[in-house]
N, C-alpha and C positions, 0 to 999 in steps of 0.2 A: 639608383646608383649602383654600379658594379663594385665588386671587391677590388681593392688596390693594395699597394704595398703597405700603406698606413691605415687600412680599413679592412676589417674582417667581419663576416657574418656567422652567427651560430644560432641554430634552431633552439638548442637547449644547452644546459650547463654540463659539460663533461670535462674531464681533466686535460683534454687536448688543448684547451684555450690557454693553459698555463705556459705552454711553450711560446705562444705568441706574446704573452705578457713579458716573458724573459727577453724576447727579441726586441720589443718596443722599448723596454727599459735599457737595454744594452746599446741601442742605436738612436733613432730619431723620434721615438714616441709613436703613438697611434691610438686607434679606437677599435674596440670589439663591440658589436651590437648584437645582443641576445634577443631572440624572438623573430629572426629573419632567416629565410632559407638562403642557400647558396645562390639561388637565382634572383634574390632580392625581394622575394614576396614576404610581406609582414604578416606573421601569424601570432605574435605576442607570446608571453609566458603566462602560465596559469596563476601564479601568485608572486607578483613582482617583489614584494617586501621580503618574503622568505628566500626568494632567489638571490636578491642582493646580499643577504646574510650568508648564503651558501658560497657566493662568489668571494666575499671578503674572507671567509674562513679558509677557503682553498688557497687563496693568494698568501695569506698570512702564515699558513702552515707549510706551504710548499716552496715558496721562493726565498732564496737567500742571496743577499740581504733583502729586506722588504722594499719593494719599489714604491714610488709615489703615484697614487692613482685616485680617481674619483668615480663615483657611480651616480647615474642620473636615470630616473624612471620617466618615460613618456606616458602620461595617463591616457592620451588619446588612442594609442595603438598597443599599449602594454608591452613596449619594448624597453630594454635596459641598455644604456650606453656606458661601457667601461672605457674611460680615458686614462691612458698610461703615459707618464712623462719620461723622457730620457733622463736617466739617473747619473749621479756623479760618482757613485760607489761601485763601479763595475768591477768584475762581471756579475750580472744577476743570473743566478743558477736555478734551474729546475731539475731536481734529481741529479745534482752535481754536474749538470751539463748546461752550456750557454747556447742560445739560439739567436738566429737572425732571420730577417725576411728576405726571401728571394722572389721578387715580383709578388704574387699572391700566395706563395707557399712559405711555410716556416720550416727552416732546416737547422741542424746542429752546426755550429761553427767548427772549423778545423783547428789544429794545434796552433798554427801561425796567427789566426784571427783571435784565438783565446789569449795568446800572449799579448797581443795588441790591446785587448780589453783590460787585461790585468795592469798593463803599463798606464793606460788611460785612467784607470781607477786610482792609481798612485800619483796622477798628474805628472807622468814621466813620458818621455819619447824613447824610441829605439836608440837614438844618438846619445842618450844619457847613460846607457848601460856600459859597464866596464868593457874595454876592448879586450879581445881574446889574446892579442899580442901586445905586450907592454914595453918591449924594447923598440921604441920608435924614435926616428930622427925627423927634424923639421927644417931642413935646409931651405926648401923653396918657400915655406911659410915665413921663415925668418927674413929672407931677402925681401919678400913682398911687404912685410910689416915695416921694415926699415925704410923702404921707398915711400910708402903711403902715409905712415903716421910717425915717422922719424924717431923710432925707438933707438936707444943707444945700446942697451944690453938685452939680448933675448935669453930669458931664463924661465924657471918654473913659475915665478910670480906672474909673468906675462901670460903663461898658459892658464893659470888659475883665474886671472882676470877675464880671460876669454871663455871661461867655463869648460875648458878642455882637460883639466887635471884637478884631482882632489887628493889630499894627503891620505885619505882613508882607502879609496878605491883605485887610485892611479889614473891612467889615461882612459877616456871614454871613447865610444865609437865615433863621435864627431872628430876627436883628435886623430883617430886612426885614418879617417877619410882625408884629413889634411896632411898626414904624414907622408914622407918620401916613398915609403913602401908600406903596403897593407894587403889585405886579403879580399878586397872588394872588386866587383865587376863594375866598371865605370861607364864607358861609352864605346859603342861599335858604329863605325862609319863606313858607308859604301857610296862611291860615286859611279853613276851609271852613264853609259853613252846614249846612243840613239834608241836603245830599248833596255828593258830590265835584264835581258840576257847578256848584255855587254857591260861588264864591270871594269871600269877604268882604274879604280884604286879601292883597296879595302884596308882599313886600319882599325885595330882594336886596342883600347886603352884600359888596362886593368892592373891591379896591384900597384898603382901609382897614386900620387896626390891628385885630388880633384882639381887643384889649381893647375897642375901640369896637363891634365886631360883637357881642361877648359882652354888653355892657351894653344894646345896642339890642334884642336878642332877649329879654332878661329883661324889658325894659319892655313889649314886645309880649305876652309871657306874662301879665304882671300885668293888662293891659287885658282879657284874655279869661277868665282863670281865677282871678281874685281879686275879692272884693267885700266890703263891710262890711255887717254885720247889727246892727241895734239891738236889744239885749236889755235890757229895762227902761231904765235910764239909761246903759247902757254900750254902747260900740261894739265889735263883735267882728269881727276879720278872718277871712274864710273863704277857704281855699285849696282849690279843687276838685281841682287837681293840686298836690301839695306843692312849694313853691318850692325847698326844699332838694334835692329829687330832680331837679328840672328844671335847677337850676344845676350840680349835679354831673354830669348827663348832658351838658350843653353843654360844660363845662370838659374833661371826658374826651374828648369828640369832637374838641376843638381840639388837645389835647396828644398824642393817640394816633393821629390820622388820618395818612394818607400824603399829604404835601404835594407830592410829585412828580407826583401825579395832578391834572390841571387840572379839578377838579370841586368843586362846593359841598357842604358839609354840608347835608343837606336836612331841614327841619323841617316836618312836616305837622300842623296843629292841627285837631282834630275836636271835636265836642261831648262825646264820651265818652273821648277819649284824645289824647295827643301822640306822634307818631312821629319819632324822630331817627335819621337814617341817615348814617353816617360812612364816607367812602371809604377803602379800603385793606385791609380784613380784619385778621386777627391778624398780628403780627410773627412772623418765623421764631423757632422755639424755644419756642413756647407753644401748647398744645393747647386746643381749645374747652372741654373739661370743666375744665381748669385755670383758664381765664379766667372761666367762669361760676361756679365755686366760690369765686373770689377767692384761691386758693392761690398763684398765681404771676402776676406782672405783669412784662412787658418793655416799658420805655419806648421808644417809637419816636422821640420828640422830647424827650430829657432836658433840654436847655437851656431850651426853652420851658416845660417842666413846672416847672423850678426857679424861673423868674420867676413863674409862677402861684402857686407855693408861697409865695414871699416876699411876694406881694401878698395872700395869704390867700384866694385863689380856690379852691385845693385845700388840704386839710389834710395828708393822708398819702398818699404815692405808692402806687398799686396797690390802693386800697381802694374804688374807685368803685362796683363792683357791690355790694359788701357794704353800703356806705353808702346806696345807693339802696334796697336791699332792707330795710334797717333802718327807713328813713323810712316804708315801707309795712307795717310789722309788724302794725299794728292794722287795716289795711284788708282787706276781704274780697277785693277785686280786687288782684292783684299785678302788678308790672312784668314785662315779658317781654323777653328778650334773644335776638336771632337773629344767628347768625354764618354768613357765607358766605366764599368765597375772596377776594372783592373788597370786602366791606362788613360793617359791624356796625350792626345796628338795635336801638334801645332803644325800647320802647313803654311809656309812662307812662299808666296808666288814671286816670280820675277816681276819686279815693279815696272809698270807701264803707265805713263801719264796720259797717253792718247791711243785708243784702240780704233780710231776712225769709226766711231759709232754713228749710225744714222740719227737724224733728229728724233725719230720716234723711239729708237732704242735708248737714246740718251734721256728722254723723258721718263721712261720706265726705270732706268738706272738711277736717276736722281731721286725718284720716289723711294726706292729700296735703300738708298744711302742714308735716309733719315730715320730708319727704324731697323729693328732686329730682323723682322721677316713680315711678309704680307702674302695674302692669298690673292687670286685673280679678282675676286669680288671686292676686295679692299683696294685694289688698284684702279678698277674701272671708274669710280666717281671722279678721279683726278686726271683722266685722259679723255680725248675727244673721239677715240676710236673704240670699236666693240670688242667683245670677248674673244672672238676668233683671232683677231689681229694681236691682241695682248698675249694670247696663248702662243702664237707663232713667234712673237718677239722674245718672250721668255725662253722658248725652246732654243732660239738662235743664241741668246746670251748664255744659256746653260751649256750648249755645245762648245762655245768659246772659252768656257771655264770662268766666266765672269759672274754667273749666278749659280747658286747651289739650290737644288730641289730637295725639299724635305717632305716626307709623308706621301700619301697617295689618295686618289679619289677626291672627295669633297674636302678632305683635310690637308690637301697639298698646299704648301707654302713655299715662298721663294725668298732668298736672301743673298746678299753679296758674299 
């Protein structure tokens, strides 16, 4: 087995492994196996019991605070496995520095990441910190609350109930995001014509309430992706991109993004799709497959999310991916979700219920609609034609933007 983000090999015990212990304790845990070369060859250690004691002493003397870990000796090959758990008392420091894993390397975290670890160790979020500007007004929030939860008086008690204000520290960053004026970069939108070189409209929303930005981009969406069609004597509203999916994607971008990054949520509007990119990547403790399947959700901004819930902007926490996918259940073209370390992108295609697929193309399409992804070898048992034809059909579907190709060579997989 090769080294991975959560697995590292060491031939012997040197102090360099302590950086990796810091990284594992600060993030998602992992294992270090002693007595194995970088290439994965097992050579063992000369005296496993003394080596375990040496490892213990180094961790206990060098890491602050002490992380939770276990040591296990494999008698068959004389290797030692050090398992480190993700800790609750972050940051875990080695020589006053915190570390993280970057693929198979261990690197020191930057100042921003260290601040996040400190907040996580205190069970706090960036939105909980006191706002830099305390002279805030909430005209838009007041109006929205009066409409949706029928409050009579908007006062400090309401803001305290929403966890936006405390008597000791005043307004927090969540309150600033909802205030009529603030210092945050919110959303940047561009509508393109026949190519990316033709910009039909550009709008940037910053230093305004996230509620104002949300409503403004929804209005832009309606200008370009909705129209009315007269059928006999009736008017029918047509949504080229489903509004419910667009609203859900924007709301999720606002409540899940990392607000300590001074960047905009970027919305690119094309003739055939809308791309929404949110800064920050996934919160610690959630894996990409858990996020994409909707099995697990970790709220990065729970206070802001609670306000959006009370205002009816979002319905149930943690169901954004599932709700967007449900909106597209009858569309041949499906939404796409891309996760990187520093961003999450949602692609909402123009909804089409019939793309005039051939019978053979439809068979392949229906197989892919039942799973996250499949390889050609996983498709072949369910169709009556061979590998060459399946490959051609998948290529055609990929060229039409219906199927996405992932990986290369024998590891290539296809999904809608």
